[in-house]
C-alpha positions as CSV (number, residue, x, y, z in Angstrom):
1,M,-126.9,120.1,15.0
2,A,-126.7,123.7,16.0
3,T,-126.1,124.5,19.7
4,G,-126.2,127.6,21.8
5,H,-123.1,129.5,22.7
6,Y,-121.7,132.3,24.9
7,E,-120.4,135.6,23.5
8,L,-117.8,137.2,25.8
9,K,-117.5,140.9,25.1
10,K,-115.5,143.9,26.3
11,S,-117.3,147.2,26.5
12,S,-116.0,150.6,25.4
13,K,-115.5,151.3,29.1
14,G,-113.2,148.3,29.5
15,L,-115.7,146.1,31.4
16,Y,-116.6,142.6,30.4
17,H,-119.9,140.8,30.0
18,F,-121.4,137.8,28.3
19,I,-124.6,136.8,26.6
20,L,-125.9,133.3,26.0
21,K,-127.4,132.8,22.6
22,A,-129.8,129.9,21.7
23,S,-129.1,127.8,18.6
24,N,-131.2,130.2,16.5
25,G,-129.0,133.2,17.5
26,E,-131.5,134.7,19.9
27,V,-130.1,136.2,23.1
28,I,-131.6,134.3,26.0
29,L,-129.5,135.5,29.0
30,S,-127.3,138.5,29.7
31,S,-124.7,138.9,32.5
32,E,-123.8,141.9,34.6
33,M,-120.7,143.9,33.8
34,Y,-117.4,142.5,35.3
35,A,-114.2,144.4,36.0
36,S,-112.0,141.6,34.5
37,K,-112.2,139.1,31.7
38,A,-111.5,136.3,34.3
39,S,-114.5,137.3,36.4
40,A,-116.7,137.2,33.3
41,E,-115.3,133.8,32.4
42,N,-116.1,132.6,36.0
43,G,-119.6,133.9,35.4
44,I,-120.0,131.7,32.3
45,V,-118.8,128.7,34.3
46,S,-121.4,129.5,37.0
47,V,-124.2,129.7,34.4
48,Q,-123.0,126.4,32.9
49,S,-123.2,124.7,36.2
50,N,-126.5,126.3,37.4
51,A,-128.5,126.5,34.2
52,P,-129.5,122.8,34.2
53,H,-131.4,123.3,37.5
54,E,-134.8,124.8,37.2
55,A,-134.8,125.6,40.9
56,Q,-132.1,128.2,40.2
57,F,-134.5,130.3,38.1
58,E,-136.9,132.9,39.4
59,V,-139.6,134.6,37.2
60,K,-140.1,138.2,38.3
61,I,-142.3,141.1,37.3
62,S,-140.6,144.2,35.9
63,S,-141.4,147.8,36.7
64,C,-143.5,147.9,33.5
65,N,-145.5,145.0,34.9
66,R,-144.1,142.4,32.5
67,P,-142.3,139.1,33.3
68,Y,-138.6,138.3,33.1
69,F,-136.4,135.8,34.8
70,V,-133.1,135.7,36.6
71,L,-130.7,132.8,37.1
72,R,-129.1,132.5,40.5
73,A,-126.0,130.8,41.7
74,K,-126.2,128.4,44.7
75,N,-125.2,131.4,46.9
76,H,-128.4,133.2,45.6
77,Q,-126.4,135.8,43.6
78,V,-127.9,136.7,40.2
79,I,-125.6,135.5,37.4
80,G,-127.9,136.2,34.5
81,T,-131.0,138.1,33.5
82,S,-133.4,137.6,30.6
83,Q,-135.2,140.1,28.4
84,I,-138.7,141.4,29.3
85,F,-141.4,139.0,28.0
86,S,-145.0,139.6,26.9
87,S,-146.4,136.8,29.1
88,E,-145.4,134.5,31.9
89,S,-145.6,131.5,29.5
90,A,-143.1,133.2,27.2
91,A,-140.8,133.8,30.2
92,K,-141.1,130.1,31.1
93,N,-140.2,129.1,27.5
94,G,-137.1,131.4,27.9
95,V,-136.2,129.5,31.1
96,R,-136.5,126.2,29.2
97,S,-134.2,127.6,26.5
98,V,-131.5,128.5,29.0
99,I,-131.9,125.1,30.7
100,K,-131.4,123.5,27.2
101,H,-128.5,125.7,26.0
102,G,-126.8,127.0,29.2
103,S,-124.4,124.0,29.7
104,T,-122.8,124.5,26.3
105,P,-119.0,124.6,26.3
106,H,-118.9,126.9,23.3
107,V,-117.6,130.4,24.2
108,R,-116.8,133.0,21.5
109,D,-114.5,135.8,22.6
110,V,-115.8,138.6,20.4
111,N,-112.8,140.9,21.1
112,A,-110.1,138.2,20.4
């Protein structure tokens, strides 16, 4: 059975970020940029612990008037952001996908 996974990446500017991919390979959540690999790894741990809780998600409206969502830690800090969706129902499906795949222990270090 295929499961989701995280990809941990280092940018050309030396910063780190991660993406969460669903079992079909689609990107379902992206992190901010972190100064260190350890900080990005801590961000993954935070997503793993917060993703199962629907109350940690907030659907918002972008500047182009389309929905997206954020995942917040218990301290209300944003730890992941979705893509822009065509409808609120599509955004809610995205939330369900992060709830389903976010607790995965699988992390791929793309730069390793």
